[in-house]
Backbone bond lengths (Angstrom), bond angles and torsions (degrees), N, CA, C in turn:
res aa  C-N    CA-C-N  psi(-1)  N-CA   C-N-CA  omega(-1)  CA-C   N-CA-C  phi
1 X - - - 1.447 - - 1.543 110.73 -
2 X 1.339 116.78 160.57 1.462 119.56 -177.53 1.517 111.23 -74.92
3 X 1.322 114.19 138.05 1.504 120.07 176.46 1.502 105.83 -87.94
4 X 1.334 115.99 105.63 1.433 121.34 177.59 1.551 110.98 -74.48
5 X 1.274 117.44 164.26 1.463 119.96 178.67 1.516 111.03 -62.09
6 X 1.350 115.61 -39.65 1.506 119.71 -178.64 1.494 110.21 -62.70
7 X 1.321 117.87 -41.59 1.463 119.97 178.27 1.520 113.08 -69.29
8 X 1.338 116.36 -42.06 1.397 122.24 178.59 1.562 112.16 -60.58
9 X 1.326 113.91 -42.64 1.458 119.13 177.30 1.544 111.44 -64.45
10 X 1.335 115.30 -39.22 1.494 116.99 178.23 1.513 110.76 -65.92
11 X 1.341 117.63 -40.87 1.466 120.53 178.33 1.501 108.14 -57.91
12 X 1.316 120.47 -42.61 1.461 121.68 177.94 1.523 112.60 -58.08
13 X 1.333 114.53 -44.87 1.446 119.35 -178.76 1.510 112.80 -68.37
14 X 1.365 115.14 -33.00 1.447 118.99 178.83 1.525 112.10 -79.68
15 X 1.314 116.69 -20.88 1.457 121.07 -177.90 1.522 113.02 75.36
16 X 1.355 117.00 28.75 1.458 121.13 179.40 1.525 109.35 -142.77
17 X 1.311 114.93 126.25 1.479 121.02 176.87 1.522 108.27 -98.58
18 X 1.311 115.97 119.52 1.463 120.70 -173.74 1.542 111.75 -79.86
19 X 1.324 113.78 134.67 1.465 121.43 171.98 1.547 108.19 -77.54
20 X 1.315 115.15 -39.45 1.490 120.03 175.53 1.507 109.38 -110.10
21 X 1.318 115.96 92.14 1.454 119.10 -173.48 1.525 112.11 -65.28
22 X 1.346 117.97 -22.06 1.430 119.03 177.74 1.527 114.95 -59.38
23 X 1.320 114.29 -25.70 1.516 119.13 177.90 1.526 109.90 -65.68
24 X 1.309 115.38 -44.59 1.481 120.69 -179.19 1.524 108.89 -67.73
25 X 1.328 116.13 -41.21 1.467 121.71 179.78 1.594 108.51 -60.08
26 X 1.276 115.81 -43.25 1.512 119.80 179.13 1.505 108.37 -67.45
27 X 1.346 119.70 -37.31 1.494 121.46 -176.60 1.475 111.75 -65.68
28 X 1.341 120.14 -28.02 1.437 121.34 -176.23 1.515 112.06 -100.79
29 X 1.369 115.32 9.24 1.462 117.64 -179.92 1.513 110.89 -100.73
30 X 1.339 115.26 116.11 1.508 120.86 -178.63 1.509 107.49 -79.78
31 X 1.331 115.19 156.64 1.451 123.58 -175.98 1.617 110.36 -59.83
32 X 1.301 115.05 -21.86 1.497 116.58 177.07 1.517 113.01 -70.67
33 X 1.355 114.89 -11.97 1.471 121.41 179.79 1.498 113.13 -110.38
34 X 1.306 117.96 -0.22 1.498 120.72 -174.93 1.533 107.95 -72.29
35 X 1.367 112.34 156.68 1.485 119.84 179.48 1.555 104.94 -156.20
36 X 1.338 115.64 174.27 1.462 116.92 177.39 1.567 114.38 -60.14
37 X 1.306 117.38 -19.05 1.433 120.24 178.47 1.505 113.48 -111.09
38 X 1.371 118.33 1.96 1.448 121.98 179.57 1.530 108.34 -135.19
39 X 1.359 116.63 117.59 1.426 122.20 -178.80 1.510 109.82 -83.86
40 X 1.378 117.20 146.41 1.450 119.18 176.97 1.511 110.99 -93.94
41 X 1.298 116.78 -175.26 1.483 119.21 -171.91 1.524 115.27 -97.85
42 X 1.367 118.32 11.87 1.428 118.87 -175.02 1.546 116.44 -64.01
43 X 1.381 113.12 -40.97 1.490 116.37 179.75 1.530 110.51 -71.38
44 X 1.345 118.05 -33.27 1.443 120.07 176.64 1.509 110.19 -67.65
45 X 1.314 116.81 -39.07 1.466 121.64 176.61 1.504 111.20 -54.58
46 X 1.348 117.22 -47.21 1.435 122.40 -179.05 1.498 109.22 -59.71
47 X 1.314 119.70 -45.34 1.442 122.90 -179.37 1.516 111.19 -67.78
48 X 1.325 116.53 -45.73 1.483 120.04 -178.17 1.465 113.28 -61.27
49 X 1.321 119.67 -33.95 1.440 123.85 175.60 1.513 111.20 -56.39
50 X 1.320 116.86 -41.79 1.470 123.09 -178.69 1.541 110.26 -73.32
51 X 1.305 119.68 -40.52 1.420 121.85 176.22 1.488 111.74 -62.29
52 X 1.310 116.96 -47.37 1.441 121.28 176.14 1.537 112.04 -58.07
53 X 1.321 116.32 -42.64 1.451 119.33 178.25 1.466 114.55 -60.02
54 X 1.343 117.60 -42.14 1.461 120.71 -179.83 1.527 111.15 -67.65
55 X 1.302 115.15 -40.01 1.499 119.73 -177.66 1.597 106.37 -66.27
56 X 1.284 118.86 -43.75 1.466 120.23 -178.55 1.513 110.60 -69.20
57 X 1.332 118.66 -41.52 1.469 120.24 -178.51 1.544 107.53 -60.95
58 X 1.296 117.99 -42.88 1.463 120.60 178.85 1.527 112.64 -65.63
59 X 1.332 115.14 -41.20 1.478 118.61 -176.37 1.534 108.84 -67.03
60 X 1.345 118.43 -38.85 1.448 120.22 -179.20 1.493 112.79 -69.09
61 X 1.327 116.60 -39.53 1.530 116.60 179.92 1.508 110.16 -70.48
62 X 1.300 120.22 -27.07 1.396 123.94 176.57 1.540 112.70 -74.66
63 X 1.307 113.25 -37.93 1.474 119.23 -178.58 1.485 114.66 -71.01
64 X 1.370 117.91 -30.33 1.439 122.40 -179.28 1.507 107.28 -140.34
65 X 1.312 116.01 93.64 1.460 120.86 -174.81 1.552 112.97 -74.41
66 X 1.334 118.44 -10.29 1.415 120.81 -177.27 1.522 112.69 -104.59
67 X 1.350 117.54 -4.83 1.473 122.01 -177.01 1.515 112.33 -68.46
68 X 1.305 115.76 141.22 1.487 120.41 176.98 1.531 109.15 -84.08
69 X 1.337 113.24 167.16 1.465 117.11 176.70 1.522 113.24 -57.00
70 X 1.362 115.20 -38.73 1.462 119.14 178.24 1.490 113.02 -65.96
71 X 1.292 119.06 -27.05 1.480 121.69 175.67 1.485 110.79 -79.61
72 X 1.361 116.01 -37.26 1.479 118.53 -174.23 1.548 110.94 -74.54
73 X 1.332 117.30 -33.51 1.471 120.72 -170.74 1.538 112.29 -57.64
74 X 1.370 120.77 -50.32 1.432 119.86 -178.90 1.545 111.85 -67.31
75 X 1.306 118.74 -29.90 1.475 122.56 178.06 1.550 106.69 -66.23
76 X 1.363 115.03 -47.58 1.467 119.51 178.54 1.510 112.88 -57.37
77 X 1.341 115.30 -48.45 1.464 120.41 179.55 1.543 111.68 -57.82
78 X 1.320 116.46 -39.21 1.497 121.33 -179.24 1.538 110.04 -65.75
79 X 1.297 117.05 -33.98 1.468 119.25 -176.79 1.502 115.32 -83.90
80 X 1.352 116.35 -23.85 1.499 118.70 -177.34 1.526 112.04 -107.42
81 X 1.315 118.81 -4.19 1.464 118.48 -175.90 1.506 110.14 -67.71
82 X 1.325 116.84 159.53 1.454 125.19 -174.19 1.491 110.72 -57.53
83 X 1.299 118.86 -36.82 1.505 120.76 -178.29 1.519 110.82 -63.88
84 X 1.317 117.18 -39.58 1.499 121.24 178.96 1.483 110.11 -69.42
85 X 1.327 118.44 -44.06 1.459 120.96 176.14 1.512 110.92 -58.58
86 X 1.322 118.62 -40.50 1.470 122.06 179.66 1.483 109.70 -66.19
87 X 1.360 118.75 -38.98 1.408 120.49 179.11 1.514 113.50 -65.24
88 X 1.331 116.39 -37.44 1.449 119.41 173.12 1.509 111.80 -65.71
89 X 1.368 114.90 -39.16 1.459 119.14 177.43 1.549 111.44 -58.95
90 X 1.309 115.61 -41.30 1.539 119.53 179.07 1.553 105.13 -66.41
91 X 1.254 120.59 -38.39 1.477 122.52 -177.32 1.520 110.07 -59.59
92 X 1.316 119.19 -37.32 1.492 122.18 178.22 1.501 112.03 -98.38
93 X 1.380 116.28 10.13 1.465 118.63 -179.58 1.523 115.09 54.20
94 X 1.344 113.79 43.83 1.460 116.66 -176.93 1.550 110.80 -66.55
95 X 1.303 117.48 -28.04 1.479 121.38 178.26 1.521 113.59 -55.59
96 X 1.317 116.93 -33.77 1.491 120.79 -178.64 1.518 110.82 -66.46
97 X 1.357 117.38 -23.76 1.486 119.79 -176.93 1.494 112.33 -101.50
98 X 1.344 120.25 -8.72 1.475 122.68 -175.10 1.552 108.02 -62.31
99 X 1.319 117.03 144.07 1.432 123.00 174.33 1.500 106.14 -108.06
100 X 1.331 116.23 114.34 1.465 123.79 -172.55 1.492 111.58 -124.31
101 X 1.354 115.97 149.65 1.423 120.51 173.05 1.500 110.80 -71.28
102 X 1.332 118.93 167.70 1.476 123.32 -172.49 1.519 110.75 -59.52
103 X 1.384 116.44 -42.50 1.456 118.20 -176.72 1.505 111.13 -65.19
104 X 1.305 119.54 -38.86 1.480 122.54 176.73 1.509 111.56 -68.55
105 X 1.295 116.85 -35.47 1.504 120.87 178.49 1.509 108.31 -63.17
106 X 1.337 116.01 -48.10 1.498 120.23 -177.15 1.494 112.69 -66.22
107 X 1.330 117.87 -29.31 1.443 119.88 -177.70 1.565 112.65 -91.97
108 X 1.294 115.38 11.88 1.487 119.01 175.81 1.507 112.13 81.15
109 X 1.289 119.67 33.73 1.468 122.69 -177.49 1.468 115.61 -56.35
110 X 1.310 118.11 -30.10 1.535 121.69 -176.85 1.517 109.19 -67.45
111 X 1.324 116.24 -17.76 1.489 119.79 -177.87 1.543 112.55 -107.17
112 X 1.285 119.12 -3.74 1.459 122.92 -173.93 1.558 109.86 -75.02
113 X 1.363 112.83 130.36 1.442 118.50 -178.36 1.503 111.32 -55.02
114 X 1.332 119.52 -49.12 1.456 124.40 -174.34 1.529 111.35 -59.39
115 X 1.350 116.11 -46.24 1.467 121.20 -177.22 1.554 108.45 -68.56
116 X 1.325 119.65 -39.79 1.454 122.05 179.52 1.507 109.78 -66.59
117 X 1.333 117.56 -45.07 1.471 121.61 -178.63 1.484 110.54 -64.88
118 X 1.307 119.82 -45.01 1.494 123.23 176.23 1.484 111.22 -60.31
119 X 1.362 114.96 -43.70 1.487 118.85 -179.72 1.500 112.72 -62.17
120 X 1.334 115.66 -42.49 1.497 117.42 177.78 1.484 112.58 -63.34
121 X 1.323 121.00 -39.50 1.420 123.56 175.90 1.538 111.14 -61.74
122 X 1.364 115.18 -39.33 1.500 120.10 179.46 1.516 110.52 -67.01
123 X 1.374 116.64 -35.96 1.453 118.65 179.43 1.500 109.73 -67.76
124 X 1.354 118.37 -39.14 1.439 120.29 178.18 1.507 110.42 -58.63
125 X 1.345 117.57 -43.78 1.485 122.60 178.78 1.517 109.67 -63.61
126 X 1.333 116.28 -39.85 1.496 118.73 179.18 1.515 111.77 -60.07
127 X 1.345 116.79 -44.06 1.467 121.78 178.47 1.536 109.65 -63.24
128 X 1.344 115.07 -43.56 1.405 118.40 178.89 1.509 115.11 -59.44
129 X 1.338 115.93 -42.99 1.429 122.18 178.87 1.516 112.66 -71.85
130 X 1.333 115.92 -29.79 1.471 120.09 -177.74 1.531 110.55 -79.46
131 X 1.332 118.63 -37.21 1.467 120.36 -170.90 1.520 118.03 -136.91
132 X 1.361 114.87 0.66 1.455 118.13 176.58 1.551 112.92 98.58
133 X 1.354 109.63 172.87 1.478 116.33 -174.47 1.515 115.93 -62.49
134 X 1.382 116.66 -39.42 1.449 118.95 -177.75 1.515 112.29 -64.33
135 X 1.328 116.63 -37.58 1.481 120.19 177.16 1.460 109.08 -63.11
136 X 1.321 118.45 -45.58 1.464 122.96 -177.66 1.576 107.22 -65.42
137 X 1.296 118.04 -44.47 1.436 121.69 -179.19 1.543 111.40 -60.31
138 X 1.307 114.98 -46.36 1.473 120.44 -179.49 1.573 109.87 -61.01
139 X 1.311 118.75 -43.12 1.446 121.34 177.49 1.458 112.61 -65.71
140 X 1.304 118.58 -46.76 1.494 123.02 176.45 1.512 113.20 -54.12
141 X 1.308 118.23 -51.13 1.458 123.80 -175.62 1.548 108.47 -65.39
142 X 1.323 116.30 -37.12 1.485 117.36 178.66 1.533 112.22 -70.26
143 X 1.312 117.37 -42.76 1.464 121.82 -178.84 1.530 111.48 -70.83
144 X 1.341 116.96 -41.95 1.447 118.32 179.67 1.551 111.69 -72.99
145 X 1.297 116.49 -28.88 1.486 121.76 169.25 1.519 114.30 53.04
146 X 1.334 113.56 -130.03 1.485 120.48 -176.89 1.480 113.68 -73.57
147 X 1.328 118.82 -3.10 1.468 118.90 173.36 1.500 111.07 -56.04
148 X 1.322 116.58 -38.65 1.445 121.94 -178.99 1.527 111.47 -63.89
149 X 1.364 116.81 -38.65 1.473 121.52 -179.36 1.561 111.61 -71.58
150 X 1.291 113.11 -33.74 1.533 114.71 -176.95 1.527 112.54 -107.23
151 X 1.323 116.90 22.92 1.418 121.25 -176.67 1.511 113.56 -64.14
152 X 1.312 118.47 -28.18 1.489 120.18 -179.77 1.520 108.31 -58.99
153 X 1.310 120.14 -37.01 1.454 124.64 -178.26 1.562 109.95 -68.68
154 X 1.341 115.58 -28.42 1.449 121.02 -175.09 1.534 114.81 -96.85
155 X 1.348 113.60 -5.25 1.464 119.17 -167.77 1.571 113.41 -79.50
156 X 1.305 116.39 -20.51 1.474 115.78 -179.43 1.523 110.48 -75.51
157 X 1.315 114.90 145.04 1.439 120.85 178.25 1.503 112.79 -62.84
158 X 1.356 115.28 130.00 1.474 120.13 -175.24 1.501 112.98 -63.33
159 X 1.378 116.00 -35.20 1.490 118.74 -178.95 1.520 109.98 -65.34
160 X 1.332 113.73 -43.60 1.499 118.76 -179.73 1.555 111.38 -63.57
161 X 1.348 113.90 -43.54 1.438 119.83 -177.87 1.543 109.33 -64.22
162 X 1.354 115.36 -44.45 1.500 117.13 179.41 1.479 111.36 -64.81
163 X 1.362 120.50 -34.58 1.398 124.01 178.76 1.575 109.86 -64.95
164 X 1.331 114.44 -43.80 1.431 119.59 179.52 1.501 112.44 -66.30
165 X 1.306 115.85 -35.71 1.478 121.24 178.13 1.499 110.24 -64.69
166 X 1.342 117.43 -42.06 1.452 121.11 -179.27 1.567 108.92 -68.55
167 X 1.313 116.67 -48.56 1.485 119.21 179.68 1.524 113.35 -57.38
168 X 1.342 117.66 -38.01 1.439 121.08 -178.48 1.505 110.91 -65.52
169 X 1.327 118.23 -19.26 1.467 124.50 179.28 1.484 114.65 -105.96
170 X 1.329 114.05 12.17 1.470 118.48 178.26 1.549 114.99 70.39
171 X 1.340 116.96 21.24 1.424 118.87 -176.81 1.560 108.91 -98.22
172 X 1.310 114.11 160.47 1.441 119.45 174.31 1.517 113.04 -64.60
173 X 1.290 115.57 157.01 1.488 118.36 179.96 1.524 111.20 -62.55
174 X 1.313 120.83 145.69 1.453 124.93 176.90 1.519 110.73 -57.36
175 X 1.307 115.91 144.56 1.445 119.80 179.29 1.557 107.61 -112.73
176 X 1.354 115.77 143.75 1.484 119.25 -179.03 1.546 106.03 -119.01
177 X 1.343 115.36 130.71 1.438 121.99 -179.94 1.542 111.63 -126.03
178 X 1.252 117.72 129.26 1.484 121.54 176.16 1.526 106.51 -79.24
179 X 1.384 117.34 118.43 1.420 119.37 -177.96 1.512 111.27 -95.63
180 X 1.375 117.22 -25.71 1.380 121.18 -177.31 1.504 112.73 -161.77
181 X 1.343 116.40 147.17 1.487 123.59 167.45 1.522 106.25 -125.93
182 X 1.315 116.59 122.50 1.452 121.41 179.31 1.516 111.41 -130.97
183 X 1.309 116.47 177.36 1.462 119.86 178.35 1.494 111.94 87.00
184 X 1.371 117.33 168.78 1.449 121.07 177.22 1.500 113.77 -72.65
185 X 1.337 117.13 165.35 1.453 121.68 -174.63 1.519 112.00 -59.04
186 X 1.321 114.86 -34.22 1.504 119.88 -174.49 1.517 111.75 -81.03
187 X 1.350 116.61 -12.68 1.485 121.08 -178.42 1.526 109.90 -147.98
188 X 1.361 116.88 61.61 1.464 118.67 -176.09 1.572 110.99 -72.04
189 X 1.334 112.29 160.55 1.466 118.78 171.78 1.501 108.21 -128.36
190 X 1.368 114.84 131.18 1.460 120.68 -179.48 1.515 109.24 -111.35
191 X 1.320 114.84 132.25 1.489 120.52 174.69 1.533 107.92 -107.06
192 X 1.274 115.71 119.50 1.470 122.44 -174.97 1.517 109.68 -118.65
193 X 1.355 117.69 137.75 1.467 121.79 173.70 1.507 107.72 -113.33
194 X 1.312 115.85 134.51 1.473 123.22 175.28 1.525 106.11 -109.49
195 X 1.331 115.95 138.27 1.449 120.78 -176.85 1.563 110.69 -134.40
196 X 1.321 114.17 142.55 1.474 122.31 173.08 1.533 108.72 -103.76
197 X 1.278 116.66 156.43 1.463 119.72 177.44 1.515 113.45 -66.16
198 X 1.308 116.84 -10.76 1.474 121.96 175.39 1.557 110.09 -75.68
199 X 1.348 116.68 -16.68 1.444 120.45 -175.61 1.489 113.19 103.59
200 X 1.306 116.82 -7.82 1.508 121.11 179.65 1.524 107.09 -72.69
201 X 1.349 115.04 136.58 1.486 120.47 178.89 1.509 109.88 -136.34
202 X 1.313 117.25 161.75 1.448 123.30 169.80 1.540 107.99 -150.72
203 X 1.295 113.77 150.64 1.518 119.79 -179.91 1.487 111.12 -125.83
204 X 1.333 116.05 147.25 1.438 120.33 175.59 1.517 109.71 -149.01
205 X 1.287 117.59 159.92 1.451 125.67 -178.21 1.540 109.34 -128.38
206 X 1.359 116.72 133.63 1.463 120.31 -177.93 1.514 108.06 -153.35
207 X 1.354 117.15 175.82 1.410 121.19 -176.82 1.499 115.13 -79.75
208 X 1.312 117.38 -11.46 1.503 119.68 170.75 1.530 108.90 -145.30
209 X 1.345 116.77 166.42 1.390 122.13 -173.56 1.545 111.83 -63.51
210 X 1.288 116.80 -42.91 1.438 123.13 -176.92 1.534 110.36 -59.24
211 X 1.345 117.46 -47.86 1.423 122.87 177.32 1.482 112.72 -61.69
212 X 1.316 115.72 -42.87 1.465 119.14 -179.39 1.507 112.04 -67.63
213 X 1.365 117.19 -38.42 1.470 120.41 175.49 1.537 110.52 -63.18
214 X 1.310 115.76 -44.43 1.481 119.70 179.51 1.477 111.74 -62.24
215 X 1.350 117.07 -43.84 1.456 121.69 -178.22 1.547 109.82 -65.94
216 X 1.337 119.03 -41.18 1.458 123.12 176.49 1.547 111.38 -61.27
217 X 1.321 113.93 -44.57 1.466 119.50 -179.92 1.530 109.63 -63.42
218 X 1.323 117.23 -40.60 1.433 122.97 -179.88 1.556 108.26 -59.58
219 X 1.322 117.64 -48.52 1.467 120.91 180.00 1.523 113.35 -61.49
220 X 1.375 113.35 -45.31 1.472 117.84 -178.38 1.489 111.02 -66.57
221 X 1.328 116.93 -40.76 1.465 120.00 -179.99 1.498 109.89 -61.09
222 X 1.368 117.04 -42.01 1.450 118.04 177.89 1.505 112.40 -64.06
223 X 1.315 116.85 -38.65 1.482 121.06 177.17 1.455 113.91 -60.40
224 X 1.355 118.93 -50.08 1.467 120.79 -173.13 1.538 113.89 -78.11
225 X 1.393 115.20 -22.34 1.437 115.95 -178.81 1.468 113.83 -91.80
226 X 1.335 115.66 -6.47 1.506 119.73 179.73 1.494 111.12 -109.67
227 X 1.257 117.40 12.80 1.475 121.06 176.41 1.477 111.23 -96.52
């Protein structure tokens, strides 16, 4: 297949040149653009999540040989969660290469955390299928970079941290409100707003309520702690 400029630029940012370009093409194709002749990235996303998990589990056990399972688990979750995958996707500007249907384009799909996170997992699987585990591992460790070294700071649950931040200042507990549910039943999107009694709010969208609440809390926590 033809190597478009968008795919070539993404390859440069990923640091991997594909032998089978159709794998990368599939990895950046959202379900809103799938057709009988064009596969979407959902199956690759499933595989990429497992490849990422193995790489991160190995990296964490090598980085801290004395850590218990109870210590490793929250670090692992922080490194593989959808928010982190989306952050890495933004780092390589994956959104610019995503192939989206019109409705997703109009609703800002290139910036949605869930779409970016899923796309990043699909890209990992595409590299794995194209060149094997070591190639995928090398790319993941390079792109995740110092996130692995500073994961202890990111491992605490954002909702819990935001709650503790509010309580320490004598504020009421944060409240979470579902603003919208969109998308088909098999792939819903939830938009959640978190609010503090100070009037500060943040909104996020994800594939389930828990992820959306966590993402909104992460945004709000960043806002209030950096002012």
